[in-house]
DSSP file (Angstrom, degrees, kcal/mol; ACC not computed):
  #  RESIDUE AA STRUCTURE BP1 BP2  ACC     N-H-->O    O-->H-N    N-H-->O    O-->H-N    TCO  KAPPA ALPHA  PHI   PSI    X-CA   Y-CA   Z-CA
    1    1 A M    > >       0   0    0      0, 0.0     5,-2.0     0, 0.0     3,-0.6   0.000 360.0 360.0 360.0 156.0    6.7    4.5    1.4
    2    2 A S  G > 5 +     0   0    0      1,-0.2     3,-0.7     3,-0.2     6,-0.1   0.701 360.0  73.2 -75.3 -21.2    6.0    2.1   -1.4
    3    3 A V  G 3 5S+     0   0    0      1,-0.3    -1,-0.2     2,-0.1   105,-0.0   0.860 105.2  39.6 -65.5 -28.2    3.1    4.4   -2.5
    4    4 A R  G < 5S-     0   0    0     -3,-0.6    -1,-0.3     0, 0.0    -2,-0.2   0.451 114.8-119.2 -97.1  -0.5    5.8    6.7   -3.7
    5    5 A H  T <>5S+     0   0    0     -3,-0.7     4,-1.1    -4,-0.2    -3,-0.2   0.713  73.2 132.2  76.1  19.0    7.9    4.0   -5.0
    6    6 A E  H  ><S+     0   0    0     -5,-2.0     4,-0.5     1,-0.2    -4,-0.2   0.876  70.1  52.5 -76.4 -34.5   10.8    4.9   -2.6
    7    7 A L  H >> S+     0   0    0     -6,-0.5     3,-2.1     1,-0.2     4,-0.6   0.950 105.0  55.5 -58.5 -50.6   11.3    1.3   -1.5
    8    8 A E  H >4 S+     0   0    0      1,-0.3     3,-0.7     2,-0.2    -1,-0.2   0.805 104.8  53.3 -64.2 -29.7   11.6    0.0   -5.0
    9    9 A R  H 3< S+     0   0    0     -4,-1.1    -1,-0.3     1,-0.2    -2,-0.2   0.616 104.7  55.4 -78.9  -8.2   14.4    2.4   -5.8
   10   10 A R  H << S+     0   0    0     -3,-2.1     2,-0.3    -4,-0.5    -1,-0.2   0.468  82.3 113.9 -97.7  -5.0   16.4    1.2   -2.8
   11   11 A V    <<  -     0   0    0     -3,-0.7     2,-0.4    -4,-0.6     9,-0.1  -0.515  54.1-150.9 -71.9 132.6   16.3   -2.3   -3.9
   12   12 A E        -     0   0    0      7,-0.4     7,-3.5    -2,-0.3     2,-0.3  -0.823  16.5-142.6-102.2 136.6   19.7   -4.1   -4.9
   13   13 A W  E     -A   18   0A   0     -2,-0.4     2,-0.4     5,-0.3     3,-0.1  -0.776  19.8-169.6-107.8 148.9   19.4   -6.9   -7.5
   14   14 A E  E >  S-A   17   0A   0      3,-3.0     3,-1.4    -2,-0.3     2,-0.5  -0.858  75.2 -54.3-132.0  95.4   21.3  -10.1   -7.8
   15   15 A G  T 3  S-     0   0    0     -2,-0.4     4,-0.1     1,-0.2    -2,-0.0  -0.670 120.9 -18.5  73.1-124.8   20.3  -11.4  -11.2
   16   16 A D  T 3  S+     0   0    0     -2,-0.5    -1,-0.2    -3,-0.1    -3,-0.0   0.358 127.1  74.7 -95.3  -1.5   16.5  -11.5  -11.4
   17   17 A C  E <  S-A   14   0A   0     -3,-1.4    -3,-3.0     1,-0.0     2,-0.1  -0.903  84.2-110.0-123.3 142.8   16.0  -11.4   -7.7
   18   18 A P  E     -A   13   0A   0      0, 0.0     2,-0.4     0, 0.0    -5,-0.3  -0.394  37.7-114.6 -67.0 140.1   16.3   -8.7   -5.1
   19   19 A R        -     0   0    0     -7,-3.5     2,-0.4    -2,-0.1    -7,-0.4  -0.598  29.1-123.0 -75.8 131.2   19.3   -9.0   -2.7
   20   20 A A        -     0   0    0     -2,-0.4     2,-0.5    -9,-0.1    34,-0.1  -0.581  33.3-173.8 -76.2 126.2   18.1   -9.6    0.9
   21   21 A R    >   -     0   0    0     -2,-0.4     3,-2.0    32,-0.1    32,-0.1  -0.983  25.5-141.7-126.1 125.4   19.5   -6.9    3.2
   22   22 A E  G >  S+     0   0    0     -2,-0.5     3,-1.2     1,-0.3    33,-0.5   0.830 102.0  54.1 -43.5 -44.5   19.1   -6.9    7.0
   23   23 A E  G 3  S+     0   0    0      1,-0.3    -1,-0.3    31,-0.1     3,-0.1   0.535  97.5  64.9 -79.4  -2.3   18.6   -3.2    7.2
   24   24 A A  G <  S-     0   0    0     -3,-2.0    -1,-0.3     1,-0.4    -2,-0.2   0.107 113.6 -98.6-109.3  16.3   15.8   -3.2    4.6
   25   25 A G    <   -     0   0    0     -3,-1.2    -1,-0.4    30,-0.1     2,-0.3  -0.490  67.5 -23.2 103.9-164.4   13.3   -5.2    6.9
   26   26 A A        -     0   0    0     28,-0.2     2,-0.4    -2,-0.2    28,-0.2  -0.594  56.5-157.4 -88.3 140.3   12.4   -8.8    6.8
   27   27 A W  E     -B   53   0B   0     26,-2.8    25,-2.6    -2,-0.3    26,-1.2  -0.963  10.8-179.0-121.3 134.8   12.9  -11.1    3.6
   28   28 A F  E     -B   51   0B   0     -2,-0.4     2,-0.5    23,-0.3    23,-0.2  -0.966  20.9-143.3-126.4 144.6   11.2  -14.2    2.9
   29   29 A L  E     -B   50   0B   0     21,-2.8    21,-3.3    -2,-0.3     2,-0.5  -0.969  17.2-156.2-107.9 128.0   11.4  -16.8    0.0
   30   30 A C  E     -B   49   0B   0     -2,-0.5     2,-0.8    19,-0.2    19,-0.2  -0.933   4.8-155.3-104.6 113.8    8.0  -18.2   -0.8
   31   31 A R  E     -B   48   0B   0     17,-3.0    16,-3.1    -2,-0.5    17,-1.6  -0.832  33.8-175.9 -88.7 115.0    8.2  -21.6   -2.5
   32   32 A H  E     -B   46   0B   0     -2,-0.8     2,-0.3    14,-0.3    14,-0.2  -0.631  23.8-158.6-119.5 172.1    4.9  -21.5   -4.3
   33   33 A S  E     -B   45   0B   0     12,-1.6    12,-2.4    -2,-0.2     2,-0.5  -0.989  32.5-103.3-147.0 145.8    2.6  -23.6   -6.5
   34   34 A L  E     +B   44   0B   0     -2,-0.3    10,-0.2    10,-0.2     3,-0.1  -0.624  38.6 171.6 -72.8 118.8   -0.2  -22.8   -9.0
   35   35 A K  E     +     0   0B   0      8,-3.1     2,-0.3    -2,-0.5     9,-0.2   0.806  62.8   4.9 -97.9 -38.3   -3.5  -23.6   -7.3
   36   36 A E  E     -B   43   0B   0      7,-1.3     7,-3.2     2,-0.0     2,-0.6  -0.996  52.8-153.4-153.7 138.8   -6.0  -22.2   -9.9
   37   37 A R  E     +B   42   0B   0     -2,-0.3     5,-0.2     5,-0.2     2,-0.2  -0.960  24.4 178.7-120.2 124.7   -6.0  -20.7  -13.2
   38   38 A G        -     0   0    0      3,-3.6    -2,-0.0    -2,-0.6     0, 0.0  -0.440  42.7 -97.7-104.8-178.7   -8.8  -18.3  -13.9
   39   39 A E  S    S+     0   0    0      1,-0.2     3,-0.1    -2,-0.2    -1,-0.1   0.874 122.0  15.8 -70.6 -37.0   -9.8  -16.2  -16.9
   40   40 A L  S    S+     0   0    0      1,-0.1     2,-0.3    -3,-0.0    -1,-0.2   0.175 130.1  36.4-122.2  17.8   -8.4  -13.0  -15.6
   41   41 A Y        -     0   0    0      2,-0.0    -3,-3.6     0, 0.0     2,-0.4  -0.989  55.8-143.5-161.6 156.8   -6.2  -14.4  -12.8
   42   42 A D  E     -B   37   0B   0     -2,-0.3     2,-0.6    -5,-0.2    -5,-0.2  -0.989  21.6-145.4-121.0 136.9   -3.9  -17.1  -11.6
   43   43 A L  E     -B   36   0B   0     -7,-3.2    -8,-3.1    -2,-0.4    -7,-1.3  -0.864  16.3-173.0-108.1 122.0   -4.0  -18.2   -7.9
   44   44 A Y  E     -B   34   0B   0     -2,-0.6     2,-0.4   -10,-0.2   -10,-0.2  -0.852   8.8-154.2-112.9 151.4   -0.8  -19.2   -6.3
   45   45 A E  E     -B   33   0B   0    -12,-2.4   -12,-1.6    -2,-0.3     2,-0.7  -0.982  19.1-126.3-125.9 136.7   -0.3  -20.8   -2.8
   46   46 A C  E     -B   32   0B   0     -2,-0.4   -14,-0.3   -14,-0.2     3,-0.2  -0.706  25.8-179.1 -83.4 117.5    2.9  -20.5   -0.7
   47   47 A E  E    S+     0   0B   0    -16,-3.1     2,-0.3    -2,-0.7   -15,-0.2   0.756  71.7  16.3 -85.8 -28.6    3.8  -24.1    0.2
   48   48 A E  E     -B   31   0B   0    -17,-1.6   -17,-3.0     2,-0.0     2,-0.6  -0.965  64.2-157.8-150.3 132.0    6.9  -23.2    2.1
   49   49 A L  E     -B   30   0B   0     -2,-0.3     2,-0.4   -19,-0.2   -19,-0.2  -0.955  14.4-167.8-116.1 113.5    8.0  -19.7    3.6
   50   50 A V  E     -B   29   0B   0    -21,-3.3   -21,-2.8    -2,-0.6     2,-0.5  -0.901  18.9-133.4-107.6 129.4   11.8  -19.5    4.3
   51   51 A H  E     +B   28   0B   0     -2,-0.4   -23,-0.3   -23,-0.2     3,-0.1  -0.667  27.5 175.1 -77.4 126.3   13.1  -16.6    6.3
   52   52 A L  E     -     0   0B   0    -25,-2.6     2,-0.3    -2,-0.5   -24,-0.2   0.853  54.3 -31.3-103.6 -44.6   16.2  -15.2    4.5
   53   53 A A  E    S+B   27   0B   0    -26,-1.2   -26,-2.8   -32,-0.1    -1,-0.4  -0.987  91.2  24.0-168.9 162.0   17.3  -12.1    6.5
   54   54 A G        -     0   0    0     -2,-0.3   -28,-0.2   -28,-0.2   -27,-0.1   0.066  65.2-101.9  72.4-175.0   16.3   -9.2    8.8
   55   55 A S        -     0   0    0    -33,-0.5   -30,-0.1   -29,-0.1    -1,-0.1  -0.984  34.5 -96.7-143.8 152.6   13.3   -8.8   11.0
   56   56 A P        -     0   0    0      0, 0.0     3,-0.1     0, 0.0   -31,-0.1  -0.413  44.8-105.2 -74.5 147.2   10.1   -6.8   10.5
   57   57 A P        -     0   0    0      0, 0.0   -31,-0.0     0, 0.0     0, 0.0  -0.249  50.4 -79.8 -63.0 155.4    9.8   -3.3   12.0
   58   58 A P        -     0   0    0      0, 0.0     2,-0.6     0, 0.0     5,-0.1  -0.203  48.5-121.9 -51.7 145.2    7.7   -2.9   15.2
   59   59 A Y        +     0   0    0     -3,-0.1     2,-0.2     4,-0.1     3,-0.0  -0.836  40.1 173.1 -90.5 125.0    3.9   -2.7   14.4
   60   60 A S     >  -     0   0    0     -2,-0.6     4,-2.8     1,-0.1     5,-0.1  -0.698  48.4 -99.4-125.5 175.4    2.3    0.5   15.6
   61   61 A R  H  > S+     0   0    0     -2,-0.2     4,-2.8     2,-0.2     5,-0.2   0.905 124.3  55.3 -62.2 -41.0   -1.0    2.3   15.3
   62   62 A V  H  > S+     0   0    0      2,-0.2     4,-2.4     1,-0.2    -1,-0.2   0.923 109.9  45.3 -60.0 -42.5    0.5    4.5   12.6
   63   63 A T  H  > S+     0   0    0      2,-0.2     4,-2.8     1,-0.2    -2,-0.2   0.912 112.3  52.7 -69.8 -42.6    1.5    1.3   10.6
   64   64 A G  H  X S+     0   0    0     -4,-2.8     4,-2.4     2,-0.2    -2,-0.2   0.924 111.2  46.9 -59.4 -48.8   -2.0   -0.2   11.3
   65   65 A C  H  X S+     0   0    0     -4,-2.8     4,-2.2     1,-0.2    -2,-0.2   0.928 114.8  45.2 -57.3 -50.3   -3.7    3.0    9.9
   66   66 A L  H  X S+     0   0    0     -4,-2.4     4,-2.5    -5,-0.2    -2,-0.2   0.896 111.4  51.5 -64.6 -39.5   -1.5    3.2    6.9
   67   67 A V  H  X S+     0   0    0     -4,-2.8     4,-2.5     1,-0.2    -1,-0.2   0.918 111.3  48.2 -63.2 -41.9   -1.8   -0.5    6.1
   68   68 A E  H  X S+     0   0    0     -4,-2.4     4,-1.9     1,-0.2    -1,-0.2   0.866 111.4  51.0 -67.5 -32.4   -5.6   -0.2    6.3
   69   69 A L  H  X S+     0   0    0     -4,-2.2     4,-2.5     2,-0.2    -2,-0.2   0.918 111.7  47.8 -63.7 -42.6   -5.5    3.0    4.0
   70   70 A L  H  X S+     0   0    0     -4,-2.5     4,-2.1     2,-0.2    -2,-0.2   0.889 110.2  52.1 -70.0 -36.7   -3.4    1.0    1.5
   71   71 A L  H  X S+     0   0    0     -4,-2.5     4,-2.7     2,-0.2    -1,-0.2   0.922 108.8  51.0 -56.9 -46.3   -5.8   -1.9    1.6
   72   72 A L  H  X S+     0   0    0     -4,-1.9     4,-2.5     1,-0.2    -2,-0.2   0.904 109.3  50.3 -59.7 -43.2   -8.6    0.4    0.9
   73   73 A L  H  X S+     0   0    0     -4,-2.5     4,-2.4     2,-0.2    -1,-0.2   0.855 108.6  52.1 -68.2 -31.1   -6.8    1.8   -2.0
   74   74 A T  H  X S+     0   0    0     -4,-2.1     4,-1.3     2,-0.2    -2,-0.2   0.928 112.0  44.8 -62.6 -47.0   -6.1   -1.6   -3.4
   75   75 A K  H  <>S+     0   0    0     -4,-2.7     5,-2.6     1,-0.2     6,-0.5   0.885 113.1  52.1 -63.8 -36.8   -9.8   -2.5   -3.1
   76   76 A A  H ><5S+     0   0    0     -4,-2.5     3,-1.0     3,-0.2    -2,-0.2   0.910 108.4  49.6 -65.6 -46.6  -10.8    1.0   -4.7
   77   77 A R  H 3<5S+     0   0    0     -4,-2.4    -1,-0.2     1,-0.3    -2,-0.2   0.836 111.0  50.9 -65.4 -27.8   -8.5    0.5   -7.7
   78   78 A A  T 3<5S-     0   0    0     -4,-1.3    -1,-0.3    -5,-0.2    -2,-0.2   0.609 113.9-121.2 -84.2 -11.1  -10.0   -3.0   -8.2
   79   79 A G  T < 5S+     0   0    0     -3,-1.0    -3,-0.2    -4,-0.5    -2,-0.1   0.704  76.8 125.4  81.3  17.4  -13.5   -1.5   -8.1
   80   80 A A      < +     0   0    0     -5,-2.6     2,-0.3    -6,-0.2    -4,-0.2   0.600  65.7  40.5 -89.1 -13.4  -14.4   -3.7   -5.1
   81   81 A V        -     0   0    0     -6,-0.5     2,-0.3    -9,-0.1    -2,-0.1  -0.947  57.6-176.1-141.3 157.7  -15.6   -0.9   -2.8
   82   82 A R        +     0   0    0     -2,-0.3    38,-0.1     1,-0.1    -6,-0.0  -0.924  65.6  34.1-142.6 156.9  -17.6    2.3   -3.0
   83   83 A G  S    S+     0   0    0     -2,-0.3     4,-0.3     1,-0.1     3,-0.2   0.783  73.4 127.8  70.3  27.0  -18.4    5.0   -0.5
   84   84 A Y     >  +     0   0    0      1,-0.2     4,-2.4     2,-0.1     5,-0.2   0.452  34.2  97.8 -99.8  -1.5  -15.1    4.8    1.3
   85   85 A V  H  > S+     0   0    0      1,-0.2     4,-2.4     2,-0.2     5,-0.2   0.889  81.5  51.8 -59.8 -43.4  -13.9    8.4    1.4
   86   86 A E  H  > S+     0   0    0      2,-0.2     4,-1.6     1,-0.2    -1,-0.2   0.938 113.0  46.8 -59.7 -45.1  -15.2    9.3    4.9
   87   87 A H  H  > S+     0   0    0     -4,-0.3     4,-2.2     1,-0.2    -2,-0.2   0.916 109.8  52.0 -61.7 -42.4  -13.5    6.3    6.3
   88   88 A A  H  X S+     0   0    0     -4,-2.4     4,-2.1     1,-0.2    -1,-0.2   0.843 109.0  52.9 -64.3 -36.4  -10.2    7.0    4.4
   89   89 A R  H  X S+     0   0    0     -4,-2.4     4,-2.1    -5,-0.2    -1,-0.2   0.867 107.6  50.1 -65.3 -36.6  -10.4   10.6    5.9
   90   90 A W  H  X S+     0   0    0     -4,-1.6     4,-2.4     2,-0.2    -2,-0.2   0.916 108.1  53.5 -74.6 -36.8  -10.6    9.2    9.3
   91   91 A L  H  X S+     0   0    0     -4,-2.2     4,-2.5     1,-0.2    -2,-0.2   0.905 107.1  52.0 -63.5 -39.4   -7.6    7.0    8.6
   92   92 A L  H  X S+     0   0    0     -4,-2.1     4,-2.9     2,-0.2    -1,-0.2   0.940 109.0  49.1 -59.3 -45.5   -5.7   10.0    7.6
   93   93 A W  H  X S+     0   0    0     -4,-2.1     4,-2.9     1,-0.2    -2,-0.2   0.916 108.7  55.0 -57.9 -41.4   -6.7   11.7   10.9
   94   94 A C  H  X S+     0   0    0     -4,-2.4     4,-2.9     1,-0.2     5,-0.3   0.908 109.0  47.8 -61.7 -45.4   -5.5    8.5   12.7
   95   95 A V  H  X S+     0   0    0     -4,-2.5     4,-2.1     1,-0.2     6,-0.3   0.928 112.6  47.5 -60.0 -46.0   -2.1    8.8   11.0
   96   96 A E  H  <>S+     0   0    0     -4,-2.9     5,-2.2     2,-0.2     4,-0.3   0.911 117.1  42.0 -62.5 -42.0   -1.8   12.3   11.9
   97   97 A R  H ><5S+     0   0    0     -4,-2.9     3,-1.4    -5,-0.2    -2,-0.2   0.974 117.7  44.8 -70.7 -56.9   -2.8   11.8   15.5
   98   98 A A  H 3<5S+     0   0    0     -4,-2.9    -2,-0.2     1,-0.3    -1,-0.2   0.854 118.7  44.0 -64.7 -34.6   -0.7    8.5   16.1
   99   99 A S  T ><5S-     0   0    0     -4,-2.1     3,-0.9    -5,-0.3    -1,-0.3   0.528 108.2-122.5 -87.3  -3.3    2.5    9.9   14.3
  100  100 A R  T < 5S-     0   0    0     -3,-1.4    -3,-0.2    -4,-0.3    -4,-0.1   0.851  74.3 -52.3  59.2  33.9    2.3   13.3   16.0
  101  101 A G  T 3 <S+     0   0    0     -5,-2.2    -1,-0.2    -6,-0.3    -5,-0.1   0.543  81.7 179.2  89.0   4.0    2.2   15.0   12.7
  102  102 A N    <>  -     0   0    0     -3,-0.9     4,-2.4    -6,-0.2     3,-0.5  -0.211  24.1-143.4 -47.7 120.3    5.3   13.2   11.3
  103  103 A A  H  > S+     0   0    0      1,-0.2     4,-2.8     2,-0.2     5,-0.3   0.839  95.2  57.1 -56.4 -41.1    5.6   14.5    7.7
  104  104 A K  H  > S+     0   0    0      2,-0.2     4,-1.1     3,-0.2    -1,-0.2   0.895 115.0  35.1 -58.6 -43.9    6.8   11.3    6.3
  105  105 A Y  H  > S+     0   0    0     -3,-0.5     4,-2.9     2,-0.2     3,-0.4   0.962 120.0  50.2 -79.2 -53.3    3.7    9.3    7.5
  106  106 A V  H  X S+     0   0    0     -4,-2.4     4,-2.4     1,-0.2     5,-0.2   0.878 109.0  50.1 -48.0 -49.7    1.3   12.1    7.0
  107  107 A G  H  X S+     0   0    0     -4,-2.8     4,-2.0    -5,-0.3    -1,-0.2   0.864 110.9  49.6 -63.4 -35.4    2.5   12.9    3.5
  108  108 A A  H  X S+     0   0    0     -4,-1.1     4,-2.4    -3,-0.4     5,-0.2   0.961 112.5  47.6 -62.1 -52.0    2.1    9.1    2.4
  109  109 A A  H  X S+     0   0    0     -4,-2.9     4,-2.1     1,-0.2    -2,-0.2   0.865 110.9  51.8 -68.3 -27.9   -1.4    8.9    3.9
  110  110 A R  H  X S+     0   0    0     -4,-2.4     4,-2.9    -5,-0.2     5,-0.2   0.931 108.3  51.8 -65.4 -43.6   -2.4   12.2    2.1
  111  111 A D  H  X S+     0   0    0     -4,-2.0     4,-1.8     1,-0.2    -2,-0.2   0.949 112.4  46.3 -59.9 -42.8   -1.1   10.8   -1.2
  112  112 A V  H  X S+     0   0    0     -4,-2.4     4,-2.1     1,-0.2    -1,-0.2   0.888 112.4  49.0 -65.5 -38.3   -3.2    7.8   -0.7
  113  113 A L  H  X S+     0   0    0     -4,-2.1     4,-2.8    -5,-0.2     5,-0.2   0.921 107.9  54.4 -69.5 -41.2   -6.3    9.8    0.3
  114  114 A Q  H  X S+     0   0    0     -4,-2.9     4,-2.0     1,-0.2    11,-0.3   0.877 111.2  45.9 -59.7 -39.6   -5.9   12.1   -2.7
  115  115 A E  H  X S+     0   0    0     -4,-1.8     4,-1.9    -5,-0.2    -1,-0.2   0.889 113.2  50.5 -65.0 -41.0   -5.9    8.9   -5.0
  116  116 A L  H  X S+     0   0    0     -4,-2.1     4,-1.8     2,-0.2    -2,-0.2   0.938 109.9  48.5 -59.6 -52.4   -8.8    7.5   -3.1
  117  117 A E  H  X>S+     0   0    0     -4,-2.8     5,-3.4     1,-0.3     6,-1.4   0.881 112.7  50.0 -59.4 -46.3  -10.9   10.8   -3.4
  118  118 A A  H  <5S+     0   0    0     -4,-2.0    -1,-0.3     4,-0.3     9,-0.2   0.852 108.3  51.2 -67.1 -31.5  -10.1   10.9   -7.2
  119  119 A L  H  <5S+     0   0    0     -4,-1.9    -2,-0.2     1,-0.2    -1,-0.2   0.816 113.3  46.5 -71.7 -30.5  -11.2    7.2   -7.7
  120  120 A E  H  <5S-     0   0    0     -4,-1.8    -1,-0.2    -5,-0.1    -2,-0.2   0.625 119.4-112.6 -87.8  -8.8  -14.5    8.1   -5.9
  121  121 A G  T  <5S+     0   0    0     -4,-1.0    -3,-0.2    -5,-0.2    -4,-0.1   0.694  93.8  99.4  90.6  14.0  -14.9   11.2   -7.9
  122  122 A E      < +     0   0    0     -5,-3.4    -4,-0.3    -6,-0.2    -5,-0.1   0.597  59.4  91.1-107.7 -15.3  -14.4   13.7   -5.1
  123  123 A G  S >  S-     0   0    0     -6,-1.4     3,-1.7    -9,-0.1     6,-0.4  -0.271  84.7-110.4 -87.4 170.1  -10.8   14.7   -5.5
  124  124 A K  T 3  S+     0   0    0      1,-0.3    -1,-0.1     5,-0.1     9,-0.1   0.706 115.6  56.2 -67.3 -17.7   -9.2   17.4   -7.5
  125  125 A G  T 3  S+     0   0    0    -11,-0.3    -1,-0.3     4,-0.1     2,-0.2   0.490  85.7 106.4 -95.8  -1.8   -7.7   15.0  -10.0
  126  126 A S  S <> S-     0   0    0     -3,-1.7     4,-2.1     1,-0.1     5,-0.2  -0.489  78.2-124.1 -76.5 149.8  -11.1   13.5  -10.9
  127  127 A K  H  > S+     0   0    0      1,-0.2     4,-1.8    -9,-0.2     5,-0.1   0.865 112.3  51.7 -58.0 -38.7  -12.8   14.3  -14.2
  128  128 A E  H  > S+     0   0    0      1,-0.2     4,-2.6     2,-0.2    -1,-0.2   0.906 109.2  49.1 -68.3 -37.7  -15.9   15.5  -12.3
  129  129 A A  H  > S+     0   0    0     -6,-0.4     4,-2.1     1,-0.2    -2,-0.2   0.885 111.3  50.3 -72.9 -36.1  -13.9   17.9  -10.1
  130  130 A V  H  < S+     0   0    0     -4,-2.1     4,-0.3     2,-0.2    -1,-0.2   0.877 112.5  46.3 -63.7 -38.5  -12.1   19.3  -13.1
  131  131 A L  H >< S+     0   0    0     -4,-1.8     3,-0.7    -5,-0.2    -2,-0.2   0.886 114.5  48.3 -66.8 -41.8  -15.4   19.8  -14.9
  132  132 A R  H 3< S+     0   0    0     -4,-2.6    -2,-0.2     1,-0.2    -1,-0.2   0.819 111.8  48.1 -68.1 -34.9  -16.9   21.4  -11.8
  133  133 A D  T 3<        0   0    0     -4,-2.1    -1,-0.2     1,-0.2    -2,-0.2   0.514 360.0 360.0 -88.3  -5.0  -14.0   23.6  -11.2
  134  134 A S    <         0   0    0     -3,-0.7    -1,-0.2    -4,-0.3    -2,-0.1   0.479 360.0 360.0 -81.8 360.0  -13.9   24.9  -15.0
């Protein structure tokens, strides 16, 4: 999972670009243009999407629950959501149930949940938890 940076370690490079490999999923080239420049961001829009190689893996309930968990993590890191831990725990349950306990998927989901709990101040890695446990 990308949460553990396993995918990044498997990328092969050709100059400054990753080499498209069929066995590594679907690869697309986005020809983009700058649409807006903000104080803290730049907004680009994909003008043309070109398929380079491969095909996306089948989408399953496990994938859906993991994607939703990762979206929640992205929003939490940005400070855009609060009070999400119970929903995140339900998503972990969803991954456990849908994957029939597959360690690869459950482990990734638990890693994300731990970070979400820490961001919300409920996890073992949070400052509050460390002070509480001292």
